[in-house]
N, C-alpha and C positions, 0 to 999 in steps of 0.2 A: 502933106500926106498925098501920095500918088493915087490916081483913080483906081489902079489895079489893086493896091493894098486895101483901099476902101471897099471895093467890090468883094474881096476875099473876106473882109471883116463882117460884111452884111449879107453875104450870099446865103440865101435860104432863110434869113432871119426876119424879124418883124420890122415895122417902121422904126428908124433910128430915133432914139429918145434924147432930148436935151435935158440935162439934169439941172437942179437948182444951182445957182452961181456960187453958193458957199460950200458946195460939196468938194470932194477931192479932185473932181474933174472940172477944170477951170472954164469960165465962160469963154475966154479967148480960144481955148481948144475946141469948145463946142461950135463956136462961130466958124472956125476954120473947117471943121468937119461938115458943118451945115451947108457950106458952099457946094458940096457934092450931092446934096439931097434935093430931090425934085419938089416943086411946090406941092403943098398938101400933105407932105410926109412928115412935117415938123409939128410936134405937140409937146406941151409941158406935162410933167409928172406930178402926181400927188406924192405925199410922204410915203404912203404904203407902196405905191408903184415904184418909187425910187429904191426902196429896200429890196424889192423883189428883183429888179433889173440891174442892181448895182454891179453884179458880176459881169454882165454883158458889156457895160460901159468900161469896166476896168480892162477887159480884153482889148478894147479899141485904143485905150490910152497908150498901150505899149508900142504902138506904131509911131508915136511922136518921137522925133529925134531926141536922143538921150540927153545931150547937153542942155537943150531947151527945157526938157521935162525936169531935170535935176534943179535947174535954176528956179523953175516955178515951184517945185515941191518945197524947197528951202524957204522961199519967201512966204508961201502959204502956211508952212509949219510955224515959222516965227510969229506970224500974225495970229494964228489960232492958239499957239502956246501962250502968247501974252494975254489973250482974252481969258484962257482957262485960269492962268495964275491970278489975274485980277479978280476973278470970281472966287477962287479958292481962298485967298487971303481975307475975304469978307466973312467967311463962314466961322462958326464957333469951332473950338478945338475938337470936340467930339464929332462934329460933322466932317471935319477934315480927316480925322482918323477913319471914320466910316467910309468916306470916299476913297481913300488910299487903299483900304482893305478890299473894297470892290474892284478897284483898279488892278491890284495885285492878282486877284482871282482870275482876271482876264489874260494874264501874261503867261508865257511859257516858262519852262524850267530854266532855260538858258538866260532869259531876262532876269529871273529871280537871282541867278548867280551873279550877274553883273551888278545888280543893285546891292546884293549882300557885300560884294567887294568894296562898294562905295560907302556903305553904312558902317562896316566894321571899324575902320579907323576913327569914325565920328563917335562911336560908342565906347571906345577904349578910354579908361581913366586910370592913371597911375596913382591910386589912392594911397599906397604906401608912402610915396614921395610927398603927396599933398597933405597928409594928416599931420606930420610934424610941423609944417608951416603954420598950422592952425592951433598949435599947442597940444596936439593929440598924439604925442609919441607913444604913450601907453596903449592907445588903441591899435596903432600899427604893430607894436610888439605883440599884443594879444593875438592879432590875426595871424601873424607869422609863427606864433608859438604852437599852432595846430598842425604845422607841417611835419611830415616824417623826415628822417635824416637825409634821404636822397633829395627831397624837395627843398630842404633847408640849404643843402650844398648848392643847388641850382639857383636859389634865390639870392645867395651871396654874390653871384656873378651877373645879376641883372644890371646893377649900376652902383655907384659909390654910395648913394643915399640908402639903398636897401642894405648894403653891407654895414653901413653905420648903424642902422636900426637894429640889425641882428647883433652887432658887436656891443653896442651900448645896452641893449636889453638882456645881455648874457644868455641868449637863447640856446646856445650849445650846452651851457651849464644846466639850464632848466630842462632841456631834453634828456640829458643824462640822469638828472634827479627823477624825472618822470619814469624812466625805464627802471631805475633802481627800486622805486616804490612798487611798480606793477609786475616786475619780472624777477623770479628767483635767481636766475643765472646772473643777471646784472648786479643784483644785490650781493650775491656771493662774491662776484669779482671785486666789487667795491670794498668788501671786507678783506678778501685775500690779498689784494694789491695795496691796501692801506690808504686809498684816497677817499674813503668814506668820511674821514674827519674833515675834509675840505668842503663837502657838500652840505646843502641846507643851511648855509651860513652866508651872511653878506660878505662880498669881496671888495676890498679897498684897493687892491693892486691894479695898476693900469694895464698890465698884460694878462689879466685873468682870462679874458675871452680867448686869447691865443692859446693859453694853457689847455682849456677845455676843448677848444677846436682841435688841437693836436692829440688830445686824449682819446677822442672818439675813434679814429682808425686803429689805435692800439687795442681798444676794447673789442672792436670787430675782429682783429687778428687773433685775440685770445679766444673769442667765441668759436671762430672757425677751427682753431687748433684743438679745442676741447672736443668738438663734434667729430673731427677726424680721428682723434685719439680713441674715442669710444668705439668708432667703427673698426679701427685697426687693432685695438687692444693694447696700444702703447701706453705705458704707465710707469710711475715710480713707486716702488714697494717699500713700505716701512713695516717693521714687525715689533710687536710687544710679546715677550715671552713671560708668561704669568708666574712661572715657578711655584706652582701650587705645592703645598707641603705634603698633602696626602693624595686623594683622588684627583686626577687631572681632567680638565675640561672646562671650557667657558660656555655656559649655556645661554647667556643673554647679554645684551649690551645696548647702550644708547650713547650718542655723542653730540657735541656741538663744537663750535670753533675753539673752545678753551679746554674741554675735558672729554674723557671717555669714562663711562661708569659701566662696570661689568659685574655680572653675577656668576659665581664659580661653583663647580661641583664640590669644592672643599668647604662649602657652607658660608663663604665670605662674599662681601661686596667690596670691590676695589675701585678706587677713583684715580685715574691716570691724567697727568698733564698732557694736553694735546700736542704741545710743541716739543717738550723734552722727552715725552713718552715714559716718564718716571712715575711710579706709584706715590701718590701724595696722601692717601688715607685708606685704611681698611676698616670696614664695618663688620662687626661680628655680633652674633646673637641668634641667628637661625641654627637649628640643630639638624638640618638636612640641606641638601643641595639647593642653591638659589636658582630657580627655574625661570623666573620672569621678573622684570622690573620696568618701571617707568619713573621719570622725574620731570619736575618743572623747576621754576626759579626758587622754590622754597623747600620742597620735600622730595624724597625718594620713597616710592612704595614698592615693596618686593614681595614675591610669593615663593613658597618653598615646598620641598617634598616633606617638610615637617607639618604640613597642613595649615600653617599660619600665614597671615598677611601682616607685614610689619611696615610701619611708617617712620622715616628717619628725617632728621634735619639735614638739608643739603649743605648748610653752612659749617656745622661742626660735627656732623655725623651722629649726633645723639639720637637715641630711640625715643620717638614721640608717642607711639601707639602700637598695640598688638591686637589684631582681630582674629578671633578664634570662632570659626563657623564650619568650614569644610571638614569632612571626616577623612579625607585623603589628600594627596598632594595637590597643591594649587599650581596648575599648569600654565595659566596665562592670566593677565589682567590688563585693563585699560582704564584711564580716568581722564575726564575733562568736564569743565563747566559744572562742577559740583556733583557729578555723578561718577561712580566707579562700578565697573563690571568685572567680576572674577569668575573663573571656571576651574573645574577640578576633575580629578580622576574619579571622584564619587558620582559623576554623570550629571552634576547640577551646575547651574549658573546662578550667581548671586548678584543682585543689583543693590548698590549702596548709595545713600545720600551723604555727601561730604559737606559739613558746615565749616570744619577746621580740622587740622591734623589730629586733634584730640576728640573731635566730635564727628564720628562716622557711624551711621546707623543703617542696619539692614532694612531695605524697603521691600524686596520681593525675591523669591527663589523661583527660577524657571526650570521646570522639569519636562523632559520629552525625549532626550537622547537615550539610547540604549547601551552606550559605552562611554568611556572617558571623553570629556569635552576638552579638546586639546588647545583651542584658540578661540578668542572672541575679539570682535571689533564693533564699534558703534558710532553713531552720530545722533543728531536730534530726532531723526526719523526712525531708524532701525537699529536693533541689536542683531548682530550676525554671529552665529556660533558654528563650529565645525567639530566633528567627533570621529572617533574610531569606528562608529557604526556606519560610515561611508556617506553620511548626509551632512548637508548644511541647512541649518534652520534659521528662519528670519522671524524676529519678534518686534512688536511695536515698542518704541522706547518709552513713550509716555504712559501707556496702559499696561505694558509688559505682557500683552496678549500675543499668542502665537499667530503668525501671518501665513507662512508657507514653508515648504521644504524643497530644497534643490537637490535633485538626484542625478547621478551620472558617474561619479567615481566608482571604480570597481573594488577598491580597498579603502582602509581608513584614511581620513584626511588629517594632515599634520599641521598645516599652516594656511592662513588666508590673510588678505587685506581687503577692506571695503572702503570705497570712496565714491561719492556721487551716486551713479546708478550701476557701478561696476564692482563686481567681486572677482578676485583672482585667488585661486586655491591650489595647493600642492598636496599630493597624496602619496601613500606607499604603493600605489599602482604605477609610480614613476612618471606620472603625467601632471601637467598644469592645465587647469580649466578656467576659462573666462565666462562670467555669467552676467546676464542682465537681471538685476535684483527685483525690478518691478514686475517683470514678466516670468521670472523663474527659468528662463531659457539659457542653455549653454551656447555661447557664441563661438567658441574655438577650443580645441584641444591641442596643447603643445607637447610634443614628444622629443626626448633627447637625453634626459638623465637616465642613468643606468640603475639607480637605486632610489629609495624613498626621498621625496622632495620635502626637506625639513623646514625651509624658511623662504619667504617670498615677499618682495616689496615692488611697488610700481609708482611711477609718476605719470605725467602727461605724455612722455615720450617712450619710456622703457619699462620693461619688467626685468628684475634681477632676481634670480633664484639660486639657492644653495641646497646641496643634497648630500646624502650619505656616501655618494661616490667620490666625495672630496672636491667636486667641481662647482664653480660658480658660472652660471650662464647669463648672458645679456640678450634680451629679446626685444624686437621692434614692436612696441605696443600698437601704434597706429596701423601698421601693416597687419597685425594680428586681428584687429577689429574690422578689416576689410575682407569680406569672404572671398574676394577674387584672388587674394595673394596666396601663392603656393606655400604649403607648410614648410618645405625645405629651405625657404629663404628667410624664415622668421628669426632664427637664432643668429645674432650678429657676431657673437664672440664667446668662446669658452675660456675661462681663466682657471689655471691649475697651479696652485702654490701650497695649499693646505695638504698635510700628510694624513689627515684624519677626517672624520665626518664634519661637515659644515653645519653648525647648530643655529647660528643667528647671523643676520646681516642687516645693514641699514645703508642707504646711499643718498647722495644728493647730486647736483649737476657736475660736481668736480671729482667725486671719490666714492668708493665703496669701503665700508668698514665691516669686517667679518670676523667671526669667532668660531672656534673648532674644538673638537675632541682632542686635538693635538696640543692643547693648552696655550695656543697663541691667538693674538688679535692681529689681523693684517689690515693695513691701510693702503688701498690701491688709488694712487693719485693720478688723475687724467689731465690735470692742468700743467703741473710742473713735472715733466717726465725726466727720466735719467739723462736723456740726450740733451734736454734743454737746460738742466741744472748743472 
């Protein structure tokens, strides 16, 4: 160290301090520096004085030649690091963790990043590969079975062992089975495409995994095509001409994958084969138009303008029961879980207990509407009714007590559906309204039909409506529930094929089935369109 540099380092400063030999400033360096100090200016520091004046000593050390300083720093570091490690390994585990925690708290973010990069590989464990080696293949399969489709595809590419676990565990088959159970669209595709018969059964074929792995992209392609066809209105149309002998018109219908059952203006109920579109049975007995019906796996229940409700065997079409209560036409009915609700032009609603087809008893009559009650729907919580008096009334299902009235339509209400907390209604004011049943508030008004909205259905994605203008409209339900969406964007598609009033419709993920005053039933297929078939 030169005299000039020493003077600059100590100009105006206190007596130069010699630190403890074990500090970061070495004894050798201090001795070198001390040769420039006059007698009487050298003194030892206490611990407290050392901490206070450490900064001044560090400034002086930078004037030491760099090569010499680096050599010293490395030797001193190795010595002190060894001492620290020797002490560290003697501590209990919790003491070691506590010490490292304190040490980390003294570090900067950059140091944390370096240490993280070192620790990450140490903490990684390929448990999927390790588990089968311990006889725990089923655990590895269970873990991977929680992946979604994109993650499952990525997992196949990790390594051969992961691919083997996925293949041997038939995880693509299990994924498809899970989707079929939980999603109506997947379940419908399984039935429509015919591969439902291979699911939920053990597979003995060696190439079964490849079959289901290749099936997945086909399913996705079908789903994308369906969604696009709904948006663009592309469909394949099938027609049933009912050929009624007297008065023409199909007032009501219900369908499944095997059959369509319709109620006609000529007083009959006709059962149609879903594949051949041929009439397989005709039920007669009503003396007026069949205005409403519903069926399950055992029975058909119908309501008529002859004021009666009739119960039929779905197997052979035999009449099981006739209920005489209403004094005028039975306009609508619904049944489920041992309860049936009917409504009538006589302004009343009847609630029935159903023990069997031959044992159906009146529980309660609900009175409150001031005009014909055109439609009812219900679940375990509420009965919902709509009337020509422009109101929707809500009743408690258990007690049959009145709950509230929904007001808003400017003319009589012809149709509604109730599900969850949502009611969707159609009226002769040509509008559709969406309601929150718990608060009684109108969420949205849909405009577009030119005449009375006669029938309406909705699912989680869409509302489909039919009107006396002969048109069927498809609406975006989720967009309609968002108050920020402009009204003009809500109608996705208008379908025009009927030549008369649309009386009734039902739809699922793949199709709409509608009936009309023109004496036809139309099937609008959005899966297998004309172009694709």
